[in-house]
N, C-alpha and C positions, 0 to 999 in steps of 0.2 A: 643685469648681466651684460649690458651693452659695453661696459668698460672691458670686461673679460673678452668679449668678441673682438673689439677693436685691437686689443693687444695681441690676440691670437692671430688675427689677420696680418698684423705687422710681422709676426714670426714666420708666417707662411711665405710672405714676400721676401723675407731676408734669408730664408732657409737655403741650405746648400742643395740645389736641385739634383745634381748627380747623386748625392747621398739619398735623396728621396726616391730616386729611381734605381736604387742599388740592386745589384744582382744577388741572388740567393734568397733565403727565406728566414724570417724571424722564427725562432722556435722557443715558445714560451711555456715554462712549467706551470701547471695549474694544480692547486690543491682544493679539493672539495671537502669543506668542513660539514659533515652530515650530523645534524643535531637531532637527537632522539631521546626517548625516556626509558630505554632498556629493552626495546623491541629486538627480537632476533634479527640478524643481518638478513636483508631481503624482505622484511615486513615493514610496511609504511609506518613512520617516515624514514626508517633506517634502510635506505635504498640499497639494492644489490650493486655489486661492481659492474654487472652487465648493463644495468640501466645507465650508470655513469659512463661506461664505455660507449654506449650508443649516443650519448650527448656529445662526447668528444669527437666522434665520427662526424656528426652533423656540423659542428662549428669548424672543423677542418675543411669540410666540403665548402661551406659558405664563405670562408675567408680565402679560398683558392679558386674562385669562379667555377666551382664544380658542384653547385647546388643540385640536389636530387631532382628538382623540378625545373631545371634550367631550360628545358625544351619548351616550356610554356611561354617564353618570351616571344611576343609576336614579331613576325618578319618586318613589319613596318613601324615598330615601336618608336615613337617620338621623332620620326624622320622629318615630318613637316615642322614640328616645333624647333628642332635643331637647326634647320635651314632658316627659319624665320628669325631666330636670335643669333645667327651666325656663330654657332658653337664651334670651337676650335676643332680641327681635324683629329687632334690627339685624343679627343674625348669621344670619338665615333668609331664604330666597328666597320667592317667591310661592306655592310649593307646600309650604312649611313645612320644606323640607330645609335642612341646613347650607349656607349660601350660598357659592358659588364666588367668591372675591374677585378683582376687577381690581386688581392691585398698582400699576398705572399707572407702571410702569418700562419703558422701552424702551432697547435697546442698539444702538449704531451703531458701525460700524468707524471707528476713529480715522483721520482724514484727514491730521492734522498731527503730526509727530514732535516729540520733545523739543528738537530744534534749530530748530524753527519752519518746517521745510521740508515740502513735500507728500510723503507716502509713495508709493513706487512701486506698492504694493498696499494699498488701504485696509484697515486693521485688522491688518496682518500684518508681523511682524518675523522674518525668516528668519535662523537662527543655525547655522553649521556648527561643531559642538562640537570638531572636530579643529583648526580654525583657532584656537579659544580655548584649546586644550590641556586640555580637560575630559575626564574619563573617559567611557566608553560607559555610558549609563544602564541598559543591560540587565545590567550586572554586579552590580547591587544587588538582592539577592533577599529582603531583609527590609524591613518597613515602616520601622524605625528607620534602616536604611542608606540607603534611598531618600530619606527625609525629610532626613537630614543632607546628602546629596548636593545636594538642591535648595536647602536653606536656607544652606549654607555655600559652595557653588560657583556653581550656576546662577543663582539669584535675585539675589544681590548683584552679580553681574557683568553682569546684563541687565535689571534691573527699571527701569521707567519710573515717574516721580513718582506715588506712590500716592494723592495728593490730587487728581490730574488724570485718571488712567487706571485702568481695571480691567485688571489684568495676568493673563493666562491663559497658562500654559506648557504646551506640547504636546510629548510625547516618546514614544519607544518605552519598553518596560519589560521586566523579567525575567518569564518565565513563572511564576516562583515567587510573584509578587505577585498576589493574588486581587482586589484592589480596583483601580478604574479612575479614581479621582478623589479629591482631598483639597483642603480650603480652609482658610484662616485665618478667624478670627472677627473681628468689628469691635472693635478696642480702644477703650476708653472713657477719656476724660480726666477728671481731678479726682476719682477714686474711690480711696480708700485700700484697700490689701489686695486689689486686684483684679489677677489675673495677666494682663498684657498679652502674650499669646503671639505676637502679630504685631508686626513692626517695619517701619520704612520700607525695609528691605532684604529682607523676606521676605513681605510682605502680598500675597495673591493666591491663585490657584487653579492646581492642576496637574491635567491630564487625560491619560490614555493616548490616543495618537493614534487608535487604532481604536475609541475610544468617542466621538469627536468627529463631529458632523454627523448627517445623516439619510439612511439608505439609501433611503427612499421618495422623498425629494426629489432625491438625487444618488446613484443606484445605482452609478456608476462609481468611487466612492471606495473607501477601505479601511476595513473594519469587522470587529468581532469576529464579528458575525452579521448576518443580514438584518433583525433586529428592532431594531437600534440606531437610535434616533430622537432623539438629542440630549439625553435626560433626565439623563444623568450630569452635564452642566454645569448644567442646571436645578436639580438637587439640591444641587450644591456652591454654587451662587449663593445658595440658601437659607441655608446656613451662613455664607457671606460677608456676608449681611445680618442675621445674628444668630438664625437659627432652629435649633431642636434637632430631633433625630429624633422621629418621631411617638410612639414608645414611651418617650421620655424617657431613653434610654440606660440603662434598668434594667427589670426585669420589672415591668410595670404602673407605670412611672415617670411623671414629670410633664414635659411639654414646655412648660408654662406658657402654654398656650392653652386657654381654656375651651370653645372650639367644636370641639376635636378629641377624639373619644372615647378613653378609655384603651385601651392595647394591651399584650398580654402580652409582646411582643417584636417584632423585625423580621419583616416579611413578604417573601417572595420569590416569583418566578414570576408567574403571572396568576391570582390568587384570584377567586372569584365572590362577589357580594354576596347575602346577608349572610355575612361571613367571621368566624369565631371568636365567634359570638354568645354573650354571657354572660361573656366574659373580663373579669377584673379587677373584677367586681362581680356583684351578683345578676342573674340572667337577665332579671328584670322591668325592670331599669334599663338594662342594656346589650344589649337584645335585638337591636339592629341591627348589633352586631359592631364591627369595627375599620375605621378609615379607610385601608385599604390603597391607595386611589387618590390619596392625598395625595403630593405630590412629595417629602416628607420621610420617606417609607418606602423600603424597599429593593426594593419590587415592581419587576418588569421594566418597562422604559420604556412599552410599549403599554398597561400597566395603570394608569398614573398620568395625572392631568389637572387637579389642583386645588391651590390654596392657599385658606386660610380668612381670614375678617375679622380674627380675633385675630392670625393670622400676619402680616397686613398691618400691623397696629398695631406689632408687634415690629420689623418691617422699617423702618418710618418712624421709630421711636424710635432705632434704630441710625443711620439716615441723618441724624437731627438731631444726635446727640450724639457720634458717633465722629469724631475728627479726620481719619481716613482715608476717611470717607464723605461728610461734610457738604458738601464742595466739589466733588464729582463732578458733571460736567455744566455747570460754571460757567465754563469756559475756552474755549468755542467751538472745540473740537478736532475735531468731526465734524459740525458743522451750519453755523452762520452764520460763515463765514470768508472772507477775501480774502487770498490768498497768491501768491507768485511763485516760479518755478523758476529765475530767473536773477538774482536780487537787485536787479532794477530796481524802480523805485517808480512807483506810479500816482498821478498828480496829480489827474486827474478821476475822480469817483466813478462806478462802474458800478452800475446798478440794474436790478432786475426789477420790473415793475409790470403790472397791479395785483398786490398781494401781501397777503393771500391772493387767489387767482383762481378763476374758475369755468370759463370757456370758452377764454380765450386769455391768453397772457403776451407781454410785449414787453420787449426787453432793450436798455438804453441803454448804449452803449460809446463815449463821446466820443473822437474823434480816434484811433481804433484800427481796424485792419482785422481782421475776424473770420475765422479759419481754420476753426473748427469749434465747435459747441455740442453738448454731450452732457448728457443728463438721465438721472440714475439714481435708484433708490429708496434708502432708507437703508442697505440692505445691500450696495449697490454694483452692483446689476443695471441695465444700461443699458436704458432704456425708449424713448428717442428720440435720434436723431442728426440735427442740422440745420445748415444753413449760412446761414440768414437770422436776422434779429433778432426775428422773431415766430413764434409756434408755437401751434397748437391743442392744448389739453390736455383737451378734452371727453371723450376716451376713457380718461383716467387715472382710477383710483379715488381717493377722497378720502384725503388724507394729506400727508406732508412729502416733498419731493424735493430732490435736490442738483443744481445746474447747474454744469458745468465749461465755462468760456468760454475758449477758446484763441485768442489773438491772435498777431500776428507777434512780439511781444516777451514776452508774459506768459501765465500761466495763472491765471484768477480762479475762485474757488469761492464760490458763493452758494447760498442755500436759498429755496424758496418753498413755500407751502401750497396744495393743491388742496382747495377746499370741496366 
């Protein structure tokens, strides 16, 4: 993979840095393909929408420098190491620590399917593998066997357009498999000699169903243990966007990020800072130890809470250059859309104003009788239900919201922003 890394580094150096530091947030539609064998919704492995929503909450926190355990970051974290290696000021926070980066990527459940119709459950595609004639995923007890099962059977027969959707497959697994997630890497176009291991029939992420979601946010779900907090998907998303493991996949290897201290290998469990001080270099240089709290380590979920500035740069480089990443969020699949569920057509435009709004919103629905208006956040949680064309939003927190407007003939989906 050294050729891949060399080419990737060239792209980073050549990248348009103003674009890498763009204002605004990438908003990426995600579809969870939940593979089951006919269990009722909410029974393992046919996970409930609430468990999926808890997972979306976690990845949105983690990719916006708002991890639930962010306060665990020590006040002196990597201050000495940063000074010893002359880390650039742009990589440091006000305390001189390695800065926790806001990746400025948000994930929203896809509202519109490949056929242009509204999904029954936002962000969820339920698949009974018995109806498909697929084997039971629990019969594959090796990594290669499971990978072949996913890449040759499951993914090609269920994948949604990889330039429009982030595909996540959720299944049961054999007890012989010790890992709980795996992701493709972003293929890059126009580079000779670079192995493009992902294709338009295999690109995406697989996760074990009991590693999806957050026990703390939705304890009624199915989890490996009570410390499951959605970080398996956060980690795999790092790979999906081009990040390497923090130890560089070798003893004291290189993850090609200058603001992550070297590591002798993967960390597990819940280490305490400083951890493995002096590894991979003289103690005077690496006195602060390894960055076990980085999402790209194997530390247990509650021990991780950060990406770094250089990791953000790598992610944005992949977002700019990969043909499977550069168009994500550009198709209005989970935010600003107007769709119908009965193939009828709206002649008069439906609007929400003002937009953005502070205290109240008003909904204009010409020549239509409103049956119900439902307002949800971006993960699908209902925050208001009303039957009138105006609504106070002063009690809502700032952010983006989706409005479902049901009339006698149509369902309309719009978005507004609360300031």
